[in-house]
C-alpha positions, 0 to 999 in steps of 0.5 A, spaced: 293 833 344 290 837 349 291 838 357 288 833 362 283 839 364 280 840 357 273 838 356 270 835 350 263 837 349 259 833 343 256 837 337 249 835 340 251 838 346 253 844 343 247 845 338 243 845 345 246 850 348 246 855 342 239 853 342 237 855 349 242 861 348 237 863 342 231 862 345 231 863 352 232 870 351 238 870 356 245 872 356 251 868 354 254 868 361 247 867 365 246 861 360 253 858 361 253 859 368 246 854 368 250 849 364 257 849 368 261 851 362 266 857 360 262 863 357 268 864 353 266 857 350 259 858 350 260 865 346 265 862 341 260 856 339 254 861 339 259 865 334 261 860 330 254 858 329 251 864 327 257 864 321 255 858 319 248 860 318 251 866 314 245 870 316 243 877 314 242 883 318 236 883 323 231 878 325 227 878 318 232 872 316 229 865 315 230 860 311 228 861 304 221 859 302 219 858 310 212 862 312 212 866 318 207 862 321 212 856 319 217 860 323 213 861 329 211 854 329 218 852 330 219 857 335 215 855 339 216 847 338 224 849 339 222 853 346 218 848 349 224 843 347 228 848 351 225 848 357 224 840 356 232 840 356 233 845 362 229 841 367 233 835 365 239 838 366 237 841 372 235 834 374 242 831 372 245 837 376 242 835 382 243 827 381 251 828 380 251 832 387 248 828 390 252 822 388 258 826 389 257 829 396 
């Protein structure tokens, strides 16, 4: 069993946080600070995700059979989703601060 201070995050939350790091161009530390989580935790999640994808060196690696246009569209969609999620996170943080303060 973990400590009573150990937070557990859902897989969906972890995926969203990892995607925010990848698509935002910000550092892991900056994103972790924004989300209110440990930079070490987020760094570990990102590292595991990279290992799971088994990506080769450089940004050229992509999904097999996926064209550059498809990747660009997917990146555009994910950036939009990330921006929406960042707004949602800010709203939830403000709501939490107001309800506890």
